[in-house]
C-alpha positions in Angstrom: 108.0 -30.3 -1.7 104.3 -29.9 -0.9 105.1 -29.6 2.8 107.5 -26.8 2.1 104.9 -25.1 -0.1 102.3 -25.4 2.7 104.7 -23.7 5.1 105.4 -20.8 2.7 101.6 -20.3 2.1 101.0 -20.4 5.9 103.6 -17.6 6.4 102.1 -15.6 3.6 98.7 -16.0 5.1 100.0 -14.5 8.4 101.3 -11.4 6.6 98.1 -10.7 4.7 95.5 -8.5 6.4 92.4 -10.2 7.7 89.3 -10.4 5.4 87.1 -7.4 5.8 84.2 -7.8 8.3 80.7 -8.1 6.9 78.8 -4.9 7.3 76.0 -5.0 9.9 73.6 -2.7 8.3 71.1 -2.8 11.2 73.7 -1.7 13.8 73.6 2.0 13.1 72.4 4.8 10.8 76.0 5.9 10.2 79.2 4.1 9.1 82.9 4.8 8.8 85.0 3.4 6.0 87.9 1.6 7.5 90.7 1.0 5.0 93.3 -1.7 5.3 95.8 0.7 3.7 96.3 -1.7 0.7 94.8 -1.7 -2.7 93.2 -5.1 -3.1 93.6 -7.1 -6.3 90.6 -9.3 -5.3 87.8 -8.2 -3.0 87.7 -5.0 -1.0 90.5 -3.0 0.6 88.4 -2.1 3.6 85.0 -2.3 5.3 82.1 -0.2 6.6 82.2 0.0 10.4 79.0 1.0 12.2 79.2 4.1 14.3 77.9 3.1 17.8 77.4 6.6 19.2 75.9 8.9 16.5 75.9 12.7 17.1 72.2 13.4 17.8 72.2 17.1 16.8 69.0 18.5 15.4 68.5 21.0 12.6 66.4 23.0 15.0 69.5 23.5 17.2 71.2 25.5 14.4 70.8 29.2 14.2 71.8 31.9 11.7 72.0 29.5 8.7 68.3 29.0 7.8 68.9 29.7 4.1 71.8 27.2 3.9 69.7 24.5 5.7 66.8 25.1 3.4 69.0 24.5 0.3 70.7 21.3 1.5 67.5 19.9 3.0 65.6 20.4 -0.2 68.3 18.6 -2.2 68.3 15.8 0.4 64.6 15.3 0.3 64.8 15.0 -3.5 67.4 12.4 -3.1 65.4 10.4 -0.5 62.3 10.6 -2.8 64.3 9.1 -5.7 64.2 12.3 -7.6 67.3 13.9 -9.3 69.6 15.6 -6.7 73.1 17.0 -6.7 76.3 16.3 -4.9 76.9 19.1 -2.4 79.9 21.2 -1.4 79.5 23.3 1.8 82.2 25.9 2.1 83.0 29.0 4.1 83.7 30.3 7.6 84.8 27.7 10.1 82.5 26.7 12.9 79.4 27.9 11.2 77.5 24.6 11.0 78.6 23.0 7.8 79.1 19.5 9.1 76.3 20.0 11.7 73.7 20.3 8.9 74.7 17.0 7.5 74.5 15.3 10.9 71.1 17.0 11.5 69.7 15.8 8.2 70.8 12.2 9.0 69.0 12.3 12.4 65.9 13.8 10.8 65.6 11.5 7.8 67.1 8.2 9.2 63.6 6.7 9.5 63.0 7.4 5.8 66.1 5.4 4.9 68.9 8.0 4.9 72.3 6.7 6.0 75.7 8.3 6.3 79.1 7.0 5.4 82.1 9.0 6.6 85.3 8.7 4.6 88.7 10.2 5.3 90.4 12.2 2.5 93.2 9.6 2.3 90.7 6.8 1.7 88.8 8.4 -1.2 90.7 6.2 -3.5 88.5 3.4 -2.2 85.3 5.1 -3.6 84.7 2.4 -6.2 84.7 -0.3 -3.5 82.3 1.7 -1.3 79.9 2.2 -4.3 79.9 -1.5 -5.0 79.0 -2.3 -1.3 76.0 0.0 -1.2 74.7 -0.1 -4.8 72.3 -3.0 -4.1 71.0 -1.6 -0.8 67.5 0.0 -0.5 68.8 2.8 1.8 69.9 6.2 0.5 73.5 7.0 1.4 75.3 10.3 1.9 79.1 9.8 1.5 80.4 12.4 3.8 83.9 14.0 3.6 84.4 16.5 6.4 87.0 19.4 6.3 88.1 18.4 2.8 91.2 20.0 1.3 93.9 18.9 -1.1 97.4 20.1 -1.8 97.9 18.6 -5.2 96.9 15.7 -7.5 96.7 13.2 -4.6 95.0 9.8 -5.1 91.9 11.0 -3.2 91.7 14.1 -5.4 91.8 12.1 -8.6 89.3 9.5 -7.3 86.8 12.1 -6.1 87.1 14.0 -9.4 86.4 10.8 -11.4 83.5 9.8 -9.1 81.8 13.2 -9.4 81.9 13.5 -13.1 84.6 12.3 -15.5 84.5 8.5 -15.9 82.6 6.0 -17.9 81.5 4.6 -14.4 79.8 6.6 -11.8 78.3 6.4 -8.3 75.2 4.4 -7.8 71.7 6.0 -7.8 71.4 5.6 -4.0 74.6 7.5 -3.1 75.5 11.2 -3.1 78.7 13.0 -2.0 78.4 15.7 0.6 81.7 17.5 1.5 82.6 20.4 3.7 85.6 22.6 3.4 86.9 26.0 4.5 88.4 26.4 1.0 86.0 27.3 -1.8 87.9 25.3 -4.4 89.2 22.6 -1.9 92.8 23.6 -2.6 95.1 26.4 -1.4 95.3 29.4 -3.7 98.5 31.4 -4.2 99.2 34.9 -5.4 101.6 33.6 -8.1 98.7 31.7 -9.7 96.9 35.0 -10.4 99.9 36.0 -12.6 98.9 33.4 -15.1 95.6 35.2 -15.7 95.3 36.6 -19.3 93.2 39.5 -20.3 91.7 39.4 -23.8 89.9 42.7 -24.3 87.5 42.9 -21.4 87.5 39.2 -20.8 89.4 37.5 -18.0 91.0 34.0 -18.8 92.3 32.3 -15.7 95.6 30.4 -16.0 95.8 26.6 -16.2 96.6 26.2 -12.5 93.5 28.0 -11.4 91.4 26.2 -14.0 92.6 22.8 -12.6 91.7 23.8 -9.1 88.2 25.0 -10.1 87.6 21.9 -12.1 87.1 19.8 -9.0 84.8 22.1 -7.0 82.6 22.9 -10.0 81.7 19.2 -10.3 79.6 19.5 -7.2 76.2 20.4 -8.5 75.2 22.4 -5.4 77.4 25.0 -3.7 76.3 26.3 -0.3 78.4 29.1 1.3 78.6 30.0 5.0 79.6 33.4 6.4 80.9 34.6 9.7 78.2 35.5 12.3 77.8 39.1 13.6 77.4 39.8 17.3 73.6 39.5 17.4 73.7 36.2 15.6 76.4 34.9 17.8 74.4 35.8 21.0 71.3 34.2 19.5 73.3 30.9 19.0 74.6 31.2 22.6 71.0 31.5 23.8 69.9 28.5 21.8 72.7 26.3 23.3 72.1 27.6 26.8 68.4 26.7 26.4 69.5 23.3 25.1 71.4 22.7 28.3 68.5 23.9 30.5 69.8 27.4 31.3 68.6 30.9 30.6 70.3 33.9 29.1 71.1 36.9 31.3 72.9 40.2 30.5 75.9 39.0 32.4 75.9 35.8 30.4 76.0 37.8 27.2 79.0 39.8 28.4 80.8 36.6 29.3 80.0 35.1 25.9 81.4 38.1 24.0 84.6 37.9 26.2 84.8 34.2 25.4 84.5 34.9 21.7 87.1 37.7 21.9 89.6 35.3 23.5 88.9 32.7 20.9 89.2 35.2 18.0 85.9 34.0 16.5 82.1 34.4 16.8 81.3 31.0 15.3 78.6 28.5 16.2 81.3 26.2 17.5 82.6 28.8 19.9 79.0 29.6 21.1 78.5 25.8 21.8 81.8 25.6 23.7 80.9 28.7 25.8 77.5 27.3 26.6 79.0 24.0 27.8 81.5 25.8 30.0 79.0 28.3 31.4 76.4 25.6 32.3 79.1 23.4 33.7 80.3 26.1 36.0 76.9 27.4 37.1 74.6 24.4 37.3 74.0 22.5 40.5 75.1 18.9 40.6 
């Protein structure tokens, strides 16, 4: 009987996922949460994987968003210094530097103990496990969710809402949540939802659907909004990236940059960066 039981246990052991790897905290300044895809009854359902090649962008590389950088950097400095600080939601036009600010802050303040943990939207349900892993660490962690959007009451939506504000438990003192999104309230908004709005005298009372969507985004203490760049700002960003790659700006280069933006249908910082890489690649000597 015991021999048969041993065989059954051996087969079960082969079906179970391997034990999560122990985090090598000295291997990097940034980490990715890797989920096993299963909720664990005991232990953790995932592990923190060091990022071997961290994007080394600098805050000084970013143009046209000085006010936004100042707000987020001030909040981050407060956090690093152990002072009260807010979770941050960066929203607005695509390609304007929302995620680049977070990467730039990591590179600038890594020596002061700042660390980054990137989490996919579908893995936000693992937030309690991530908090448990970092709570006793001396470093200061930004839990980073890039291009975040929800389409309903998903597991990640509920977990994030609870983690931000709404549960007897909370995140540790050494962890803040920074998220970027093209949607101000992290969820799609439909015309039909506006029909739920009630008017009482001169007061406007949004419907329950709108209130539910707003309830998540308003739990972020700091909102930072990004706007599309005008032509002069776009060309300034192009010039910065050309300089970064060791090239200079000429009138002909500006014309090509504007044509490039026209084809892309956007004058964003991302488009400026892509143009600079292409132009330098075509014109530089090997």
